[in-house]
TIMIDREN-482485 format. One record per residue (C-alpha): residue number from 0; residue in three letters; x, y, z. Coordinates in pm, 1 decimal. Layout:
residues N
{site NUM, 'ALA', {X, Y, Z}}
...
***
This chain:
residues 76
{site 0, 'MET', {-3447.6, 2646.8, -1148.0}}
{site 1, 'PHE', {-3606.1, 2932.2, -1333.7}}
{site 2, 'GLU', {-3683.3, 3132.4, -1005.9}}
{site 3, 'LEU', {-3320.7, 3103.1, -901.8}}
{site 4, 'ARG', {-3180.1, 3217.2, -1240.0}}
{site 5, 'SER', {-3423.5, 3495.7, -1281.5}}
{site 6, 'HIS', {-3297.3, 3669.8, -951.4}}
{site 7, 'PRO', {-3147.5, 4000.8, -1049.8}}
{site 8, 'ASP', {-2815.8, 3946.8, -877.3}}
{site 9, 'ILE', {-2774.1, 3579.7, -1045.8}}
{site 10, 'ARG', {-2854.9, 3745.8, -1385.1}}
{site 11, 'ILE', {-2592.0, 4001.7, -1315.8}}
{site 12, 'ALA', {-2339.3, 3741.0, -1213.1}}
{site 13, 'ARG', {-2420.8, 3511.2, -1515.8}}
{site 14, 'ARG', {-2379.6, 3813.3, -1768.5}}
{site 15, 'ALA', {-2038.3, 3911.1, -1608.3}}
{site 16, 'THR', {-1929.6, 3543.1, -1657.1}}
{site 17, 'THR', {-2018.6, 3541.5, -2008.6}}
{site 18, 'ILE', {-1841.4, 3879.9, -2061.9}}
{site 19, 'ALA', {-1534.4, 3736.6, -1914.3}}
{site 20, 'ALA', {-1547.9, 3407.5, -2122.5}}
{site 21, 'LEU', {-1577.9, 3631.9, -2444.0}}
{site 22, 'ALA', {-1292.3, 3870.2, -2331.0}}
{site 23, 'ARG', {-1060.9, 3549.8, -2274.5}}
{site 24, 'ILE', {-1133.8, 3408.8, -2614.0}}
{site 25, 'ILE', {-1090.4, 3747.2, -2776.3}}
{site 26, 'SER', {-745.9, 3794.0, -2596.0}}
{site 27, 'GLU', {-635.8, 3429.5, -2694.1}}
{site 28, 'ARG', {-730.4, 3407.3, -3056.1}}
{site 29, 'PHE', {-750.9, 3611.4, -3366.6}}
{site 30, 'VAL', {-1130.5, 3672.6, -3403.1}}
{site 31, 'GLN', {-1351.0, 3829.2, -3639.3}}
{site 32, 'PRO', {-1526.4, 4183.0, -3543.0}}
{site 33, 'GLY', {-1860.1, 4002.4, -3493.6}}
{site 34, 'LEU', {-1707.8, 3847.8, -3156.9}}
{site 35, 'ARG', {-1601.9, 4203.2, -3045.8}}
{site 36, 'LEU', {-1935.5, 4324.1, -3135.7}}
{site 37, 'THR', {-2111.7, 4060.2, -2911.7}}
{site 38, 'LEU', {-1883.3, 4140.6, -2643.5}}
{site 39, 'ASP', {-1993.5, 4506.1, -2651.9}}
{site 40, 'ILE', {-2354.7, 4417.6, -2667.7}}
{site 41, 'GLN', {-2300.5, 4186.0, -2362.7}}
{site 42, 'ALA', {-2135.3, 4463.8, -2174.6}}
{site 43, 'LYS', {-2426.2, 4708.2, -2260.9}}
{site 44, 'ARG', {-2683.5, 4438.4, -2128.7}}
{site 45, 'LEU', {-2483.8, 4410.1, -1803.4}}
{site 46, 'GLU', {-2474.1, 4783.7, -1742.8}}
{site 47, 'HIS', {-2856.2, 4791.6, -1805.1}}
{site 48, 'LEU', {-2906.9, 4489.0, -1576.3}}
{site 49, 'VAL', {-2696.2, 4695.7, -1309.0}}
{site 50, 'GLY', {-2886.2, 5007.4, -1364.3}}
{site 51, 'GLN', {-3205.0, 4814.1, -1302.1}}
{site 52, 'ARG', {-3080.5, 4652.7, -988.7}}
{site 53, 'MET', {-2957.2, 4976.8, -839.5}}
{site 54, 'ALA', {-3287.1, 5139.7, -906.9}}
{site 55, 'ASP', {-3432.9, 4865.4, -665.0}}
{site 56, 'PHE', {-3265.6, 5044.4, -378.4}}
{site 57, 'SER', {-3295.1, 5399.6, -280.5}}
{site 58, 'LYS', {-2991.1, 5608.5, -193.9}}
{site 59, 'ALA', {-3061.9, 5576.2, 171.4}}
{site 60, 'ASP', {-3007.2, 5201.7, 151.9}}
{site 61, 'ILE', {-2664.5, 5217.8, -5.0}}
{site 62, 'PRO', {-2391.7, 5314.0, 262.8}}
{site 63, 'MET', {-2160.4, 5577.7, 145.7}}
{site 64, 'GLU', {-1789.3, 5521.3, 197.8}}
{site 65, 'GLY', {-1667.6, 5680.4, 507.3}}
{site 66, 'ASP', {-1989.8, 5563.9, 700.9}}
{site 67, 'ASP', {-1922.9, 5371.5, 999.0}}
{site 68, 'GLU', {-1955.1, 5040.8, 840.6}}
{site 69, 'ASP', {-1671.8, 4777.9, 823.3}}
{site 70, 'THR', {-1543.2, 4767.9, 458.1}}
{site 71, 'GLY', {-1301.7, 4484.4, 538.1}}
{site 72, 'GLU', {-992.9, 4709.4, 476.4}}
{site 73, 'ASP', {-750.7, 4777.2, 756.6}}
{site 74, 'ALA', {-755.8, 5118.9, 916.1}}
{site 75, 'ASN', {-389.6, 5166.4, 918.7}}
***
């Protein structure tokens, strides 16, 4: 279980889920500033995780928009 949860993509997804839950609570209730601070910290942690994950790839590995890859969008 630890190996599965420690994968960078899983950590990013779990952090994003936490942020979504915090944002939902904040939008539905009157909350103390501490909960907003928690949301800010979680967002910064997510940004850091994504930055680390992107560093795992070189720019050559990431297709740029306009390349001949299928993006799933219709070409109308």
